[in-house]
C-alpha positions in Angstrom: -223.1 134.4 51.7 -222.0 135.0 48.1 -222.4 133.0 45.7 -220.4 132.6 42.6 -222.3 132.6 38.7 -219.8 130.9 36.0 -220.2 133.7 34.0 -217.7 135.0 36.0 -215.1 132.4 36.7 -212.8 132.6 33.1 -209.8 132.7 35.2 -209.7 128.7 36.6 -206.7 126.4 34.8 -208.3 123.3 33.9 -207.1 119.9 35.1 -206.3 116.7 33.5 -208.8 115.1 30.2 -210.6 113.0 30.9 -208.9 110.4 29.0 -205.9 110.5 31.0 -208.1 109.2 33.7 -209.7 106.6 31.9 -206.3 105.4 31.0 -205.3 105.0 34.2 -208.7 103.4 36.3 -209.8 100.1 36.4 -211.4 98.0 35.6 -213.3 99.1 32.1 -211.9 101.1 29.3 -213.7 104.1 30.5 -212.0 104.5 34.1 -215.3 103.3 35.7 -215.3 100.6 38.2 -219.1 99.3 38.5 -219.3 96.5 41.3 -222.7 93.9 41.6 -221.7 93.0 45.3 -222.7 89.8 46.5 -222.7 88.4 42.5 -221.2 84.8 42.5 -218.4 83.3 40.5 -216.4 85.3 38.5 -218.0 86.1 35.2 -219.8 89.9 34.8 -222.3 91.1 32.8 -223.1 94.6 31.0 -225.6 96.5 32.3 -229.1 96.8 30.3 -229.6 100.5 31.1 -226.4 101.9 31.1 -224.5 99.4 28.7 -221.4 99.6 31.8 -219.6 96.1 32.2 -220.5 95.0 35.7 -218.4 92.9 37.7 -218.5 90.9 41.1 -216.8 91.7 44.1 -214.7 88.3 45.0 -211.8 90.4 43.4 -212.6 93.6 45.7 -213.0 92.2 49.2 -212.1 89.1 51.2 -214.1 88.9 53.5 -218.8 88.3 54.0 -220.6 86.3 52.0 -223.3 86.4 49.2 -227.0 86.2 49.5 -230.3 86.8 47.5 -232.8 89.2 48.2 -236.0 87.5 48.8 -238.3 86.8 45.8 -240.9 88.9 46.7 -238.5 91.7 46.2 -237.5 90.6 43.1 -239.9 92.4 40.7 -239.7 95.6 42.8 -236.0 96.8 42.6 -234.9 98.7 39.4 -232.1 96.7 38.4 -230.1 93.4 38.2 -227.8 94.8 40.5 -230.0 94.5 43.1 -231.0 91.4 42.8 -228.1 89.6 45.5 -225.8 91.3 48.4 -222.7 91.0 50.1 -223.6 91.0 54.0 -220.7 91.1 56.7 -221.6 89.0 60.0 -218.1 88.6 61.6 -216.2 91.9 62.2 -216.6 95.2 63.3 -215.3 96.6 60.2 -214.6 94.9 56.6 -213.7 96.8 53.7 -213.5 96.8 49.9 -210.2 98.0 48.3 -210.4 100.0 44.9 -207.3 100.1 43.1 -205.4 101.6 40.2 -206.5 105.2 41.1 -204.2 108.1 41.1 -203.3 109.5 43.9 -204.3 113.2 44.4 -207.2 113.0 41.6 -210.8 113.5 42.3 -213.2 110.7 41.9 -217.1 110.2 42.7 -217.4 107.0 45.1 -221.2 105.6 45.2 -222.7 102.9 47.3 -226.4 101.4 47.2 -228.3 99.1 49.7 -231.4 97.3 49.5 -232.2 95.1 51.8 -235.1 93.0 50.5 -235.0 90.8 53.2 -232.2 88.7 52.1 -231.3 87.5 55.8 -235.2 86.2 56.1 -235.1 88.1 59.6 -236.8 90.9 58.5 -234.8 93.4 60.9 -233.3 96.5 58.8 -229.5 97.2 60.3 -228.2 100.4 60.7 -224.3 100.7 60.5 -221.9 103.1 59.4 -219.7 103.8 56.2 -216.5 104.9 56.1 -214.3 106.0 53.0 -210.6 105.1 53.8 -210.3 106.2 57.5 -212.7 109.3 57.3 -216.8 109.0 58.2 -218.4 109.0 55.5 -222.4 108.6 56.5 -224.6 106.0 58.2 -226.5 103.8 56.5 -230.3 103.2 57.5 -232.3 101.4 55.2 -236.1 102.7 55.9 -237.9 99.1 54.6 -237.2 96.4 53.2 -237.6 97.5 49.4 -236.5 100.8 50.2 -232.9 102.1 48.4 -230.2 104.0 50.5 -227.9 105.5 48.2 -224.2 106.9 49.4 -222.6 109.1 47.2 -219.5 111.2 47.8 -216.9 113.1 45.6 -213.2 113.0 47.4 -209.7 113.3 46.5 -208.1 110.2 47.4 -204.1 110.4 48.4 -203.3 106.8 47.5 -203.2 104.8 44.5 -206.4 103.2 45.8 -209.7 103.9 48.2 -211.4 102.0 50.6 -215.1 101.7 51.2 -215.6 100.1 55.0 -219.0 98.6 56.2 -218.3 99.2 60.3 -220.8 97.3 62.4 -222.4 99.7 65.2 -223.9 96.5 67.0 -227.8 97.5 65.2 -227.8 95.0 62.5 -225.2 93.3 60.1 -223.9 95.5 57.4 -224.6 94.6 53.9 -224.3 96.3 50.5 -225.8 95.9 47.1 -223.5 97.8 45.0 -220.6 100.1 44.6 -219.2 102.5 42.0 -216.6 104.2 41.1 -216.0 107.3 38.6 -213.0 109.6 38.1 -214.0 113.1 38.1 -211.8 116.0 36.9 -209.6 117.9 39.1 -211.3 121.0 38.4 -214.7 119.9 39.0 -216.5 120.4 42.3 -214.2 122.9 43.8 -215.8 122.5 47.1 -214.1 119.0 47.4 -210.6 118.9 48.3 -207.7 117.4 49.8 -209.0 118.8 53.7 -213.1 117.7 52.6 -215.2 115.6 50.5 -219.0 116.1 49.5 -222.1 113.9 50.2 -224.8 114.1 47.9 -228.1 115.2 49.5 -230.0 115.2 46.3 -229.1 115.8 42.9 -232.5 117.0 41.1 -233.4 117.7 37.0 -236.7 119.9 36.7 -238.7 118.7 34.1 -240.9 116.0 32.9 -239.6 112.4 32.9 -239.6 108.9 34.5 -236.3 107.9 34.9 -233.3 109.6 36.0 -230.3 111.3 33.6 -227.4 109.4 33.9 -224.7 107.4 31.7 -224.4 107.9 28.7 -225.8 111.3 29.1 -223.6 112.4 31.7 -220.2 110.8 31.1 -219.5 111.3 34.8 -222.7 109.1 35.8 -223.9 111.1 38.1 -227.7 110.4 38.7 -230.0 113.1 38.1 -233.7 112.3 39.1 -237.0 114.3 37.5 -239.1 116.5 39.5 -242.0 118.6 37.7 -245.6 120.4 39.8 -247.4 121.2 36.8 -250.2 122.8 38.9 -247.3 125.2 40.0 -244.9 125.5 37.3 -244.4 125.4 34.2 -241.8 123.4 31.8 -239.5 125.1 29.7 -237.9 122.6 26.7 -235.2 122.7 23.9 -234.2 120.0 21.4 -230.9 122.4 21.0 -227.8 120.7 22.6 -226.9 123.1 25.6 -223.1 123.4 25.9 -221.2 124.0 29.3 -219.0 126.9 29.3 -215.2 127.1 28.9 -213.7 125.5 32.4 -217.0 124.6 33.4 -217.1 123.9 36.9 -219.6 121.0 37.2 -220.5 120.1 33.3 -224.0 119.6 33.6 -224.7 117.2 31.2 -227.0 118.7 28.4 -229.9 116.4 28.8 -230.5 118.1 32.4 -230.2 121.3 30.9 -232.5 121.2 28.1 -235.6 121.6 30.7 -236.4 124.0 33.7 -239.6 125.1 35.6 -240.7 128.3 35.8 -243.9 129.6 37.6 -247.4 129.7 36.1 -247.9 132.3 37.9 -245.2 135.2 36.6 -245.4 136.9 39.8 -244.4 134.4 41.9 -240.8 133.0 42.8 -239.7 129.3 42.7 -239.8 127.7 46.4 -238.0 124.3 47.6 -236.4 123.5 50.6 -234.3 120.8 52.3 -234.0 119.4 55.7 -230.9 119.1 57.5 -230.1 115.4 58.0 -228.0 115.0 61.7 -226.2 112.1 62.4 -225.0 111.0 65.8 -221.2 111.5 64.1 -222.2 114.5 62.5 -225.1 116.5 64.7 -224.8 119.9 62.7 -224.1 119.0 59.1 -222.6 121.6 57.1 -224.3 122.2 53.6 -223.2 123.8 49.9 -226.0 123.6 46.7 -224.8 124.2 43.4 -227.8 125.6 41.1 -227.8 125.5 37.1 -229.2 127.7 34.7 -229.4 127.9 31.4 -231.7 130.5 29.2 -233.4 127.7 26.8 -235.7 130.5 24.8 -234.5 132.8 22.5 -235.7 136.5 24.0 -236.7 139.2 22.0 -234.6 142.4 22.7 -237.3 144.0 25.0 -237.3 140.9 27.3 -235.1 140.7 30.3 -234.9 137.7 32.6 -232.7 138.1 35.9 -233.2 136.7 39.0 -231.7 136.5 42.8 -231.7 133.5 45.7 -232.3 133.5 48.9 -231.4 130.7 51.4 -233.2 131.3 54.8 -233.6 135.0 54.0 -230.5 135.8 53.1 -228.7 136.8 49.9 -227.0 134.0 48.4 -226.5 135.0 44.9 -223.8 138.4 43.9 -227.2 140.6 42.5 -229.2 139.5 39.4 -228.7 136.3 37.7 -228.4 136.3 34.0 -228.4 132.9 32.3 -226.6 132.4 28.5 -228.6 131.3 25.7 -228.1 127.5 25.7 -225.0 128.0 27.5 -224.6 125.9 31.5 -224.2 128.7 34.1 -224.1 127.5 37.5 -224.3 129.6 41.0 -222.6 127.8 43.9 -220.6 129.2 47.4 -217.4 128.0 48.1 -218.4 128.9 51.8 -221.1 126.2 53.2 -224.0 127.6 54.4 -224.4 128.3 58.3 -225.1 125.4 60.3 -227.1 124.2 62.9 -230.7 124.9 60.7 -233.3 122.6 60.4 -234.8 123.2 57.3 -233.0 125.1 54.4 -235.3 127.1 52.1 -235.0 128.4 48.8 -236.2 131.1 47.2 -235.6 132.4 43.2 -237.5 135.7 42.7 -237.4 137.8 39.8 -235.7 141.1 40.4 -237.6 144.5 39.9 -235.7 144.5 36.0 -237.0 141.8 35.1 -239.6 141.2 32.7 -240.0 137.3 33.0 -240.6 135.2 35.9 -237.5 133.0 37.0 -236.4 129.4 36.0 -234.1 127.0 37.2 -233.3 123.5 35.3 -231.5 121.5 38.2 -229.8 121.7 41.6 -227.3 119.6 43.5 -226.9 119.6 47.3 -223.8 118.1 49.5 -223.3 118.1 53.0 -219.5 118.2 54.3 -217.3 115.4 55.7 -213.9 115.9 56.8 -211.2 114.1 54.9 -208.1 115.6 57.2 -207.9 112.2 58.6 -204.9 110.4 57.5 -204.1 106.4 56.2 -201.2 105.0 57.4 -197.6 105.9 55.3 -198.3 104.1 52.3 -195.2 102.1 52.4 -196.4 100.5 55.8 -199.5 99.8 53.9 -197.6 97.9 51.8 -195.5 95.9 53.8 -198.1 94.6 56.3 -200.2 93.7 53.3 -197.9 91.8 52.0 -196.9 90.1 55.2 -200.7 89.5 55.4 -200.9 87.8 52.2 -197.6 85.6 52.6 -198.8 84.6 56.2 -202.4 84.3 55.8 -202.9 86.2 59.0 -206.6 85.4 60.2 -206.7 88.8 62.5 -208.9 91.8 61.9 -206.8 93.2 59.6 -208.8 94.6 57.0 -208.8 98.0 56.1 -206.7 100.7 57.3 -203.8 99.1 59.5 -203.7 101.9 62.1 -206.6 104.1 61.0 -209.3 105.5 62.7 -207.7 104.4 66.1 -210.6 102.2 67.2 -210.2 100.0 64.5 -206.2 99.6 64.3 -205.3 96.1 63.3 -204.7 93.4 66.4 -201.0 93.2 67.4 -199.9 96.3 65.6 -198.8 100.0 67.5 -198.8 103.0 65.5 -197.7 106.3 65.9 -200.6 109.5 65.3 -199.5 112.7 64.5 -201.4 115.9 63.9 -202.1 115.6 59.7 -199.8 113.5 58.9 -199.8 109.5 58.1 -199.3 107.2 61.2 -196.6 104.6 61.0 -196.4 101.2 62.5 -193.8 101.2 65.4 -194.6 97.9 66.8 -195.5 94.7 65.1 -196.8 91.4 67.5 -197.5 88.4 65.5 -196.5 85.8 68.1 -198.6 82.9 68.5 -199.9 83.1 65.0 -199.1 80.2 63.0 -196.8 81.9 60.4 -194.8 79.3 58.6 -192.0 79.8 55.7 -188.9 81.8 55.9 -189.0 86.0 57.6 -190.1 88.2 55.1 -188.2 91.0 53.7 -191.0 93.2 53.8 -190.3 93.8 57.9 -187.5 95.6 56.5 -189.7 98.2 55.1 -190.8 99.7 58.5 -188.4 102.2 59.2 -190.1 103.6 62.3 -190.8 99.8 64.0 -189.5 100.1 67.5 -190.5 96.5 68.3 -191.2 93.3 66.2 -192.2 90.0 68.1 -192.7 87.4 65.8 -192.2 84.2 68.6 -194.0 81.3 68.5 -194.3 80.4 65.1 -192.7 78.4 62.6 -190.7 80.1 60.9 -187.6 78.3 59.0 -184.5 79.5 57.2 -182.3 82.3 58.4 -182.3 85.6 60.2 -182.5 88.6 56.8 -179.5 90.4 57.3 -181.8 93.8 56.7 -183.7 93.4 60.3 -180.5 94.6 61.2 -180.8 97.9 59.0 -183.7 99.0 60.9 -182.9 102.5 62.4 -185.7 102.4 65.5 -185.9 98.9 66.5 -185.1 98.3 69.7 -187.0 95.1 70.5 -186.5 91.7 68.5 -188.5 88.7 69.7 -187.8 85.3 67.6 -188.0 82.8 70.3 -190.1 79.2 69.7 -189.5 79.4 65.8 -186.9 76.7 63.7 -184.8 79.2 62.5 -181.3 78.1 61.2 -178.0 79.5 60.4 -176.2 82.3 62.6 -177.7 85.2 63.6 -176.2 88.8 61.4 -173.3 90.0 62.5 -175.1 93.8 62.3 -177.9 92.6 64.9 -175.1 91.0 67.2 -173.0 94.3 66.9 -176.6 96.4 68.5 -176.4 94.2 71.0 -173.4 94.7 72.4 -174.1 98.4 72.2 -177.0 97.8 74.1 -179.3 99.3 71.3 -181.4 96.2 70.8 -183.1 93.8 72.9 -182.5 90.4 70.8 -184.2 87.2 71.9 -184.0 84.2 70.0 -184.7 81.0 72.6 -185.9 77.9 71.5 -184.8 77.8 68.2 -182.2 74.6 68.0 -180.5 75.4 64.8 -180.1 79.0 65.1 -175.8 79.9 65.7 -174.7 83.2 67.5 -171.9 83.3 64.8 -170.9 81.7 61.3 -167.9 79.9 63.0 -170.4 78.1 65.4 -172.3 76.7 62.6 -169.8 75.2 60.7 -170.0 71.0 61.1 -166.7 69.5 62.2 -164.4 68.8 59.3 -163.8 64.7 58.5 -161.1 63.2 60.1 -159.4 59.6 59.4 -160.8 56.4 61.2 -157.4 56.4 62.9 -157.2 59.7 63.7 -160.8 59.2 65.2 -159.8 56.0 67.3 -156.8 58.5 68.8 -159.1 61.2 69.5 -161.7 59.5 71.2 -159.8 58.9 74.6 -158.5 62.3 74.6 -162.1 64.0 73.8 -163.8 61.7 76.5 -160.9 63.3 79.1 -161.2 66.7 77.6 -165.3 66.5 77.8 -165.1 65.1 82.0 -162.9 68.1 82.7 -165.0 70.7 80.9 -168.0 68.7 82.9 -166.7 69.1 85.9 -165.2 72.9 85.3 -168.9 74.0 83.6 -170.1 72.0 87.1 -167.6 74.2 89.5 -168.5 77.5 87.6 -172.0 76.5 87.7 -172.4 76.5 91.4 -170.1 79.1 91.9 -173.0 81.4 90.0 -174.9 79.9 91.7 -174.0 81.0 95.1 -172.4 84.2 94.0 -176.1 85.1 91.4 -173.4 86.6 88.5 -175.0 87.8 85.6 -173.2 88.0 82.1 -174.0 90.7 79.4 -173.5 88.0 75.9 -176.1 87.1 74.0 -177.8 84.4 74.7 -180.9 82.6 74.5 -184.4 84.5 76.1 -187.6 82.9 77.9 -185.6 79.5 78.8 -187.3 77.0 80.1 -186.2 77.1 84.4 -185.1 73.9 86.1 -188.0 72.7 87.8 -188.2 70.9 91.4 -189.9 67.8 92.4 -193.7 68.8 93.9 -194.2 65.2 95.9 -192.8 66.8 98.6 -190.9 70.3 99.7 -187.7 70.6 98.4 -186.4 73.9 98.9 -183.2 75.6 97.9 -184.0 78.8 99.9 -182.9 79.1 104.1 -185.3 77.1 106.2 -186.3 78.8 109.4 -187.9 78.1 112.9 -190.3 79.0 114.4 -188.2 80.6 117.4 -186.2 82.4 114.4 -189.5 84.1 113.2 -190.2 85.4 116.7 -186.9 86.7 116.6 -187.3 88.4 113.0 -190.3 89.7 113.7 -189.7 90.8 117.8 -192.4 88.7 118.7 -194.7 89.5 115.0 -194.7 93.6 117.2 -195.7 95.0 113.7 -198.8 93.4 111.5 -198.4 94.5 107.5 -201.3 93.1 107.0 -204.3 90.3 107.0 -205.8 87.7 104.6 -207.3 84.4 104.3 -204.2 82.6 104.7 -202.9 84.3 108.1 -201.1 87.7 109.2 -198.2 89.3 107.7 -195.6 91.1 109.9 -192.8 93.4 109.4 -189.0 92.0 110.2 -185.4 92.1 109.7 -182.7 89.7 109.3 -179.8 89.4 111.2 -177.6 91.3 108.8 -180.5 94.2 108.7 -182.3 92.9 105.4 -186.2 94.4 105.8 -188.7 91.3 105.3 -192.4 90.7 105.4 -193.2 87.0 107.2 -196.8 85.5 106.4 -197.4 83.3 108.8 -200.6 81.3 109.3 -203.0 81.2 111.4 -204.2 77.9 113.2 -207.5 79.1 112.3 -207.5 79.6 108.3 -209.4 78.0 106.1 -206.5 78.0 103.7 -203.9 75.3 105.1 -201.0 72.9 104.1 -202.2 72.4 100.6 -202.4 76.0 99.8 -199.0 76.8 102.0 -197.1 73.8 99.7 -198.4 75.4 96.9 -197.0 78.5 97.3 -193.6 77.6 99.1 -193.3 75.2 96.2 -194.0 77.7 93.5 -191.8 80.7 94.9 -189.1 78.3 95.4 -188.9 77.5 91.7 -189.6 80.7 90.1 -187.3 83.2 89.8 -188.3 86.7 87.9 -187.5 90.3 88.5 -191.2 91.2 88.8 -192.3 88.1 90.9 -192.0 88.9 94.9 -189.2 86.9 95.9 -189.1 84.3 98.7 -186.0 84.3 101.1 -187.0 81.2 103.1 -189.7 79.1 105.0 -191.0 78.1 108.2 -192.5 74.2 108.8 -191.8 74.0 112.5 -194.6 71.3 113.8 -197.8 73.3 113.4 -196.5 76.8 112.4 -196.2 77.3 109.0 -194.7 80.3 107.4 -193.2 82.7 104.5 -190.5 84.9 104.6 -190.4 87.1 101.5 -188.4 90.2 100.0 -190.0 93.4 101.5 -192.3 95.7 99.5 -191.8 99.4 101.1 -194.7 100.7 98.9 -197.2 98.3 99.8 -199.7 97.1 97.1 -200.8 99.4 93.6 -204.7 99.2 95.3 -202.9 101.4 97.7 -200.9 103.4 95.2 -204.0 104.0 93.3 -206.4 104.7 95.9 -203.7 107.6 96.9 -202.8 105.8 100.5 -199.4 104.6 99.8 -196.8 105.7 102.1 -196.0 109.2 99.9 -200.0 110.0 99.5 -199.4 111.2 96.0 -201.1 110.2 92.9 -199.3 108.1 90.8 -198.3 110.0 87.4 -199.2 108.0 84.0 -195.4 106.9 83.1 -195.1 105.4 86.9 -198.7 104.1 86.0 -197.6 102.7 82.5 -194.4 101.2 84.0 -196.1 98.8 87.0 -198.4 97.7 84.4 -195.5 96.7 82.0 -193.4 95.3 84.9 -196.6 93.3 86.0 -197.9 92.3 82.8 -194.1 90.9 82.2 -194.3 88.8 85.7 -197.8 87.2 84.4 -195.8 86.2 81.0 -193.3 84.7 82.8 -195.8 82.5 84.7 -197.6 81.4 81.5 -194.4 81.2 79.5 -191.0 81.2 81.3 -192.2 77.8 83.9 -192.1 74.8 83.3 -194.8 73.5 84.3 -196.3 76.6 83.2 -198.6 78.4 85.9 -201.7 80.0 86.1 -202.0 83.0 89.0 -206.3 82.6 89.6 -205.9 85.5 91.5 -204.5 88.4 89.8 -206.1 91.9 91.0 -204.9 95.5 92.0 -203.8 94.3 96.1 -201.4 91.1 94.7 -199.2 93.7 93.2 -196.5 95.0 95.3 -194.4 97.7 94.6 -191.0 98.7 96.0 -189.0 101.8 96.8 -188.7 102.2 93.4 -192.4 101.6 92.4 -191.0 98.4 91.1 -194.0 96.1 90.6 -193.9 92.6 91.3 -196.9 89.9 91.1 -197.4 88.3 94.8 -199.3 85.2 96.5 -199.3 82.2 94.6 -201.5 79.6 96.9 -204.1 79.7 94.8 -201.8 79.5 91.5 -202.4 75.7 89.4 -199.8 74.6 86.9 -201.5 73.7 83.7 -200.4 72.1 80.0 -199.9 73.6 76.4 -200.9 70.4 75.5 -204.5 70.7 76.2 -205.2 74.0 75.2 -203.5 75.5 78.8 -206.5 74.6 80.7 -206.7 73.0 84.0 -209.5 70.4 85.6 -210.1 71.9 88.6 -213.8 72.1 90.8 -213.3 74.5 92.9 -213.7 78.6 91.5 -211.1 80.9 93.2 -210.5 84.6 92.6 -212.0 88.0 93.7 -214.9 89.7 92.8 -214.9 92.1 90.2 -211.1 90.5 88.9 -213.1 87.1 88.0 -213.2 85.9 84.1 -217.0 84.8 83.6 -215.8 82.4 81.3 -214.1 80.6 84.0 -216.7 81.0 86.6 -219.3 79.6 83.9 -217.0 76.6 83.1 -214.7 76.6 86.4 -212.0 75.5 84.5 -209.1 78.5 84.3 -206.7 79.4 81.7 -204.2 81.6 80.7 -206.8 84.0 79.1 -208.3 84.0 82.8 -205.4 85.7 84.3 -205.4 88.1 80.8 -209.0 89.1 82.0 -208.1 89.5 85.2 -205.4 92.1 84.1 -207.8 93.7 82.3 -209.6 94.8 84.9 -206.0 96.2 86.9 -205.3 97.7 83.7 -208.6 99.9 83.6 -207.6 100.9 87.2 -204.4 102.0 86.3 -206.5 104.4 84.1 -209.0 105.3 86.1 -208.3 105.6 89.3 -211.3 103.6 90.0 -211.4 100.0 92.3 -212.6 97.1 89.9 -216.4 97.5 91.8 -217.5 101.2 91.1 -219.9 102.8 93.2 -222.0 105.0 90.4 -224.3 105.2 92.7 -225.4 101.9 93.0 -221.9 99.2 92.2 -221.0 98.6 88.7 -217.8 96.4 87.2 -215.4 99.0 85.9 -215.3 97.5 82.8 -219.1 98.4 81.8 -218.7 101.8 84.3 -215.6 102.2 81.6 -217.5 100.9 78.0 -220.3 102.7 79.0 -218.0 106.2 78.3 -216.2 105.3 76.0 -219.2 105.0 73.8 -219.5 108.5 73.6 -216.0 108.8 72.2 -214.1 111.0 75.4 -211.1 109.4 76.8 -211.3 112.6 79.1 -214.5 111.0 81.0 -212.3 107.4 81.7 -209.1 108.7 83.0 -207.7 109.7 86.4 -208.6 113.2 86.7 -206.0 113.9 89.4 -203.4 112.8 86.0 -205.0 116.8 85.4 -204.6 115.8 82.3 -200.6 115.5 82.1 -200.4 112.5 79.5 -200.2 111.3 75.8 -203.6 110.3 74.8 -202.3 108.1 72.3 -201.0 106.4 75.1 -204.0 106.5 77.4 -206.2 105.3 74.3 -204.1 102.2 73.7 -203.6 101.0 77.3 -207.7 101.5 77.5 -208.0 99.3 73.9 -206.1 96.9 75.5 -207.8 96.7 79.0 -210.6 96.1 76.7 -209.9 93.7 74.3 -208.6 91.5 77.8 -212.0 91.8 79.6 -213.9 90.5 76.2 -216.5 87.6 77.3 -215.3 85.0 74.9 -211.5 84.1 76.2 -210.4 83.2 72.2 -210.9 87.1 71.6 -208.4 88.0 74.4 -204.6 88.7 73.8 -201.7 86.1 75.5 -199.8 87.8 77.9 -196.9 88.0 75.4 -199.0 90.3 73.2 -200.0 92.2 76.3 -196.7 93.2 77.3 -195.5 94.1 73.4 -198.3 96.2 73.3 -197.7 98.0 76.6 -193.8 98.2 75.9 -195.1 100.4 72.5 -197.3 102.8 75.1 -194.5 103.3 77.5 -192.3 104.7 74.5 -195.1 106.9 73.6 -195.2 108.4 76.3 -192.1 108.9 77.2 -191.7 111.0 73.9 -194.7 113.3 75.3 -192.7 113.7 78.1 -189.3 113.8 76.9 -188.3 111.5 79.2 -186.4 108.5 77.9 -184.3 107.8 80.8 -184.5 104.6 82.6 -185.1 104.4 86.3 -188.6 105.1 88.2 -190.5 107.9 88.7 -191.0 107.7 92.4 -191.7 110.6 94.0 -192.7 109.7 97.6 -190.0 110.0 100.6 -191.2 108.1 103.6 -190.9 104.6 104.1 -193.8 103.8 106.9 -192.8 99.9 107.1 -196.6 99.5 108.2 -197.7 100.6 104.6 -200.3 98.1 103.8 -199.2 94.8 102.8 -202.6 92.8 102.6 -201.5 91.4 99.0 -199.2 89.0 101.6 -202.1 87.3 102.3 -205.1 85.7 99.7 -207.3 88.6 100.7 -210.4 86.2 102.8 -212.7 89.2 103.0 -212.9 89.4 99.0 -211.3 86.4 97.5 -214.0 83.5 96.5 -213.0 80.3 98.1 -213.2 77.0 96.9 -217.5 76.5 97.5 -218.4 79.4 96.3 -234.6 106.3 52.3 -235.9 106.7 50.1 -236.8 109.7 51.6 -236.3 113.0 49.4 -233.8 114.7 49.7 -235.9 118.3 48.4 -239.4 119.2 49.1 -241.4 121.9 46.2 -243.8 124.9 48.2 -246.2 125.8 46.0 -249.4 127.0 47.9 -248.6 128.4 51.6 -249.4 125.4 54.2 -249.6 122.5 51.3 -246.0 120.8 50.2 -245.3 118.1 47.5 -242.6 115.2 48.2 -240.7 115.0 45.0 -240.6 111.3 43.8 -237.3 111.2 42.9 -236.2 107.4 43.3 -233.2 105.7 45.1 -231.5 109.2 45.7 -229.3 109.6 49.0 -231.5 110.7 52.2 
């Protein structure tokens, strides 16, 4: 470990002058930002001590609330700036944004915290502090009147920097003041684009009661005095101490005008600092800067030379002989070895020295990584403009994509190594957006998925949207858009590169021609035209009816652009009016070969393997005479399956209501249930790949979304679970078992009044359990459990070793920040970790205790679509089709999902501490009283 005296550093180039920095910073004339957090109103004031302009924080953050500290602590704080605080009881992350900076320049950022029992609770909080997307440190105020000051020196990558307070579950974050000071880029070379410096302590050795700061220190660093008069003498001067050329630290003259030296000339100077480990930085690394200036004009025969050791290792390069009235410093480019509980510093005279050593000042910093990149600046500008325009009320605070655990709801981002994340998906459906579609959406050059459905957007679709190079899905369903769809979008739809959904926009046209109103006609022409038009209309209606019936018989489809998510036709529910084939009980006997092969069994009855006359395999669910699920459940499932049609819902081929015999005939799903496949009990006996799991998740979600948004009236499944998701030979997923489903009403908050609790243990929404009123968010909760099963490979109830809900099991392990401890080990790490993190995050959001905090199935579908794209990029396989690897087609593969699982389903009844310490006598230590220094 070699330190470099400034005497040797004469070759370093000077950076831009402070004047340039001051001219481009804000808000005051010298480039400083001084914020009194929690100060109400818009008027600032001039600080009595520094004479610096101080402003309220309303212009820097839009969350939190203002409070005054308790009256009993007002007289104990050193400045008016500590009389109030801003606290942040809502949201996991709340941020201040400091703007008008210079990208790539170096800044000192300082935050201070005095609790002062502002909330009357007497509970000292602990929370985290971030600078941008990088962890800064943990704030842990030791007493109601105790100070905690956090100071960092960082290079800012953009023309702004954010300071974020993060709630860690141990109290409400708050802040008293926030400062920013520009620095020359040449200062503190240990701080660069890859790492920042966090102040542990800064000491001015010498007498005094107040710290040295602005204007004595033009950079407004705070230097706290220390002297032990029993052990050390003070050396001082009234002469100005000047900085050397290309000074790397620019210690102020007032600090350098005092120094301490041992009273006993044979002794050295001793001090130390203790390491301050944190949960997110258990082995911090430190670097020190020691400041020296000779204050005495020495006679020719006198020599003052000394060396520095830290933990017994030589830290300085040989002997140090400071210049007279010139600031010198010893520092190291290389951090001190990590892992020491204490760092002992000794400064001793060398053998050549005739005078004892001295020291004027010292700074100690821990090193933080700043390698995490914030979101691509163009994307930040775009999403911020969108947030402002539409007044989006979500967790949209801080950086949009980073850190990953704080990414904004509704956004999907791409993450790379040492490159800024980019926004690849925006899902702000059902968000109350109004006005036109913002042109800012066109600035997302990496966006692949854009969902603006079910808002109140008006006006036309901007043509620039069609120029987004990566866009593959655009959902505009359920707005009030008008005009024609841009030709660029229609062309991309025809080419197959874009999935466009625009249903329920009454005034939206597919082309400019169809939007033109009919030209005016004379009254005479109208009289003549009316009979002709009537004849033509009748003819067209007859032709349309003929085509409709023909299409219904042939099941034909077209590739033309058409509105998506249209409401399907409904059937009266007063009686069974089924279009599907009706079977007699005798025909069921023939189909199943007298019910020879049982596929599964549940509360409704057994499910049998069968085959139609044309060889089509089917599954036949036959109601048992002893079943506790009777005619009501049978009619419910039959009616539902008759009127719903979606590729991710199991199709009903026919039904039987022959006397007391009741049965349903389904399409055959050869690969059984998702539960069996996750457990490795499927026909192939192989572990599902992560890509297969993602596709199954997406397809299942699409089925549920259709029930919630595409049916009329909409449906709540009420028993979503892994055994009710079936897989065909291509491992395509379909939702099954609708006997417990209920309709719901959009106008009544999507709730169903019911006094019967149904569902399955481990999947049951706790809010539904408490209120007995299911909502669509009840299905979302259950689906979140299914997602966790797909990620972990474990059942909904984990034996660990006691029965534990998979949600709690996963949350405990994810709290350690290690996704590998949660993911199914049988996948052997063959997955994109970003994709896994995202799915896990979706699952945890789906299983939030409060239903209002859960996403909709529409949002889930959008996010899973992005996850699948991430994985396909990771694997290099973006081809369509399945990844099925099994070969067996055992017709006996489990089929319990075709019947409500009676065994598991729930039925109807049911610091002010000091950074440095001086050591002057063996066994006796004195703590320096430095006031509000960082930890």
